[in-house]
C-alpha positions in Angstrom: 95.8 114.2 107.8 95.0 116.8 105.2 93.1 119.3 107.4 95.8 119.4 110.2 98.4 121.3 108.2 99.1 124.9 109.0 101.2 127.8 107.7 103.5 129.7 110.0 100.8 132.4 110.2 98.5 129.8 111.7 96.2 129.4 108.7 94.8 125.8 108.4 95.2 124.5 104.9 94.1 121.5 102.9 97.5 120.0 102.1 96.8 118.6 98.6 95.1 121.9 97.5 98.0 123.9 99.0 100.6 121.8 97.2 98.7 122.1 93.9 98.3 125.9 94.2 102.0 126.3 95.1 103.1 124.3 92.1 100.8 126.1 89.8 102.1 129.5 91.0 105.8 128.4 91.2 106.3 125.4 88.8 110.1 125.3 89.6 109.3 124.4 93.2 110.9 121.3 94.7 109.2 119.4 97.5 110.9 117.9 100.6 109.2 116.0 103.4 110.6 115.4 106.9 109.7 114.8 110.5 111.5 115.5 113.8 110.5 114.7 117.4 111.3 115.8 120.9 110.4 114.3 124.3 108.9 116.7 126.8 108.1 115.0 130.1 105.7 112.1 129.4 104.9 113.2 125.9 106.7 112.9 122.6 106.0 115.8 120.2 106.3 115.3 116.5 106.4 117.9 113.7 106.1 116.8 110.1 106.9 119.4 107.4 106.3 119.7 103.7 108.9 122.2 102.5 108.7 124.1 99.2 112.1 125.2 97.8 112.6 127.5 94.9 116.2 127.7 93.7 117.7 130.7 95.5 114.3 132.1 96.6 114.4 130.3 100.0 112.1 127.8 101.6 108.4 128.0 102.5 106.7 125.2 104.5 103.5 123.9 106.0 103.4 121.6 108.9 101.5 119.4 111.3 102.2 118.6 114.9 101.2 115.6 116.9 102.0 114.3 120.4 101.8 110.8 121.9 102.7 109.5 125.3 106.3 108.8 125.6 107.3 105.2 125.5 110.4 103.7 127.1 112.0 102.8 123.7 114.1 105.5 122.1 114.3 103.5 118.9 110.5 103.5 118.5 110.4 107.3 118.7 113.1 107.6 116.0 111.5 105.0 113.8 108.1 106.7 114.2 109.7 109.8 112.5 110.4 107.7 109.5 106.9 106.2 109.4 105.3 109.6 109.6 107.5 110.9 106.8 106.8 107.9 104.5 103.1 107.9 105.3 102.8 111.5 104.3 104.8 111.0 101.2 102.6 108.1 100.2 99.5 110.1 100.8 100.8 113.0 98.6 101.9 110.5 95.9 98.4 108.9 95.9 96.7 112.3 95.7 99.1 113.9 93.2 100.6 111.1 91.2 102.3 113.5 88.8 104.3 115.1 91.6 107.9 114.2 92.3 109.0 114.6 95.8 112.6 115.7 95.6 113.7 114.1 98.8 112.5 112.5 102.0 114.5 113.8 104.9 115.3 111.4 107.7 116.6 113.2 110.8 119.2 110.5 111.5 122.9 111.1 111.6 125.0 109.3 109.0 128.1 109.8 111.2 129.3 106.8 113.2 129.0 106.9 117.0 125.6 108.5 117.0 122.5 106.8 118.3 120.4 107.3 115.2 123.2 106.0 112.9 122.2 102.5 113.7 118.9 103.0 111.9 120.2 104.9 108.8 120.6 101.8 106.6 117.1 100.4 107.5 115.4 103.8 107.0 117.2 104.5 103.8 116.6 101.0 102.4 112.8 101.3 103.1 112.5 104.7 101.6 114.6 104.1 98.5 112.8 100.7 98.0 109.6 102.7 97.7 111.2 104.9 95.1 112.2 108.0 97.1 115.5 109.8 97.3 116.7 110.1 100.9 118.7 112.7 102.7 120.3 112.1 106.2 122.6 114.3 108.3 125.1 115.7 107.5 123.3 116.3 104.1 121.5 119.7 103.9 118.0 119.2 105.2 115.3 121.9 104.9 112.1 120.1 106.1 113.8 118.5 109.1 115.4 121.8 110.1 112.0 123.4 110.0 110.5 120.6 112.0 113.3 120.9 114.6 112.7 124.7 114.8 109.0 124.1 115.4 109.6 121.8 118.3 112.0 124.2 120.2 
């Protein structure tokens, strides 16, 4: 997991070292983690992002991409996004126990009459039960927006 992360410039980074260096250089940085997915033919592509936000200074991020064969179940694809986000957050927390992740971003829509809305309560409950703060649409999301951008 650690060696698969890249910067936008294509530089491969060790995620834990990278986070530590960013926080040392910019201690006011807030960390956000999110995943998005997109089906392309027989494959589902996932992008998971660790976003670094410094007040009004903008957002910087590193990411990893993965792809798996597309299943027939739309719900499984959406739930996998949550699993990937939580797995990464837990890995970061185990490696850097002093670090507070500002928010986990779940790319589900909190508005009724959307497909992902049916999973919001379960995803939020799981993440908050593990001690994380959660953002869902229409809340502002920086990591999920970056993941979405990477998949287009």
